[in-house]
C-alpha angles and dihedrals in degrees: 000000000000105000092186093064113134099195106114111174119214110254107220118202129198118237127185098172148356092285097056091042095054095044092059092050106126093015107064127055092208141003134211122210143167138216127222093289144022092042134104095241104056088154092062121094091250128182128281116258090231089060095061091106092047093052091051093045092048092050094044094047094056120105104264097022121245126216120231122214122191118217113226093155108132128104107275128220128208096253090058098050096093095047093045090053090049088052096050089049089053088050091054093047089050090052094242104175099228143337124237110229140182107161112074089228088065090046094051091047092050090050092047090053095040099237121142114259132195119202113240125237083242087076085067094220101192105157141038095253091061090042091052091047091060092039088057089045086060104255111168088206142003122215099212126226111274089229095075126110116231087250091057094048089049092056095045090052092047093052097045114089104190113002117088125222127226124195135190113247103174141018146047118354122210118223087218124079105276090332093295094144136150093181094106093047090049093047091047094037086225128106091214089071089066124137085214089061095045097258108108120159093196100237088168090071089067135085113262137186120218112212128167127218090270091056094252109153111217100176126020115138101123092257133130099237094175096047104110121201121241124274116249122174100163090114090058104047091126093055092046092050092045089054086061096237106176099209134024111210126205117206116219124101091142092052128099123256092256090059093048093047093048096049097041089047094053093048095046089053092048094049091047091046092054092047093051094041098248098107109128144151093261090060092044090055090051092048092051091051089051092048091050090058093067128058114309139146092212123287138272139157101246116217095325096108106009141353110280114263133195085282089067095057122087099226106174112035127054116211128352118022094183116115088211118093138177112253126194115240107168146284146278114261095180144339130218112211095198097053095027088228125145123203104223133193112214109210104162117105098190109050126057117211122223141176109278094033116129115228136186120224112197133179143143090288100009132087121155138151112214137183110218112239103159134026123177123196122181090347095308133103113247132187097209140015134188133178093215090089091057133060093214131049113281127234123213140146131255128195110224134183095227141040118270131191135233115280093013107152128237124216137176127205108228137160117267 
C-alpha cells in the first residue's frame, strides 16, 4: 500500500431533510438533495424550495465546508421548462455548487445560466464516447452507469481530460439499467408512477410469476427473482481509490438519519484509513458488522468485478434483512437548559435502559443520537432502569448534550 498517496475521493452523502443533513456534518465532503419536484426521490421528505439558500449556507459554513448538489434529474416535460429554469436560477443565486441532470433540457438550462452540472447515472454513461460527449458539453462531473466494471471505469477515467467521475459505492441497486424503468408505470397504468419521474413503487421487490400465452409457467417458486441485494464496496476501497474515481456516492435519500450516519461514518473511516496506511481486514470486518446493523437487503459488489448472478439477488426476504430494529422506549416530559437534563417517561415494558446504551431522540425538529452517560432516578445516579418492576410508566432523568423538546420520542436499536 502506498501510504503517501495524495488521492482523496470526495465522499458524497444522501440527504432527504435537515435531520440527515445535520447528522453528516463533519463526515461527508458533499451532500446531494432534492426538492418536492424534479428529482428521482419524490417520495422522500425532501427540502422546501424556499430553503435552498439555507441548505447551501449550512453546508458552506461547516468546518471543513461541504458542497451541496441539487438533484434535477427526472425526465422533463414542456410545461415544466419555465419553472425548472426558475429553479436552476434560484439554485445559482443560492450558491448551490452544482445541479445533477439527466434530461438535456436541464443541461441546456444549466449551461445557459452558467451553473455547474453533473450528469446523472440516469443518463447511463457506459463508454468513453458518451463520456467525451458530456465532457465537451461542459459537464463538471459524470455519475457513471452502475452497470460498469471497475476495469471499464478505470479506462473512462484515464481517457477523460477535464470532467470528473463519480460512482456509487453503497446502497440499493435497481434491477433495471441505471434505474431507467417503466415497470411501475406499467403496473399502475399511469405515467405519473414512473421511476423516470421519481415515483417508483418498487414492484421488482415483490414475488412474480412468469407465464407464457400457452399457460406454461417458467418461474414460480415463491422467490423474488428481481430483488437485487444492496451494493457494498467497503471491502474494496483501495481498488476504488487506485482507479482514481473522483467521488464515492452513497445511495439513500429515502433512508433514515441513523442509516445515513452509519454508512457515511464507515466509508469516511475507510477512506481515511487507506490514506494514512491503517486500512486492514480487521477494520473491514468491523465496518461490515456496523453496516449490517442498519437497513440492508444483504450485500454484493454490483457490476464492479463480474455481472451479478442469482447469488446477488435476495430471493426470500422482502425489505430489511438486518436483525437490528428500532424500538420505542418513551418520551421527553421536560428539559432543563441549565442542567441539560431531560425528564423522561419510560413506557417500554420489554427493554431495560443502561448507561452506555446508544439512544435516538426524534421529534418534529429533533433528531439526535446520544450515548447515555448519566441517569438519575429519585435523586440518585443509577446504571440501569427497567419498567418491568413497576405497573406504571417510570419517570427518571437523563443528561443530554443537546436540547430536546416536549414529547420527543426516545428509541433504542436492539437485536430482534
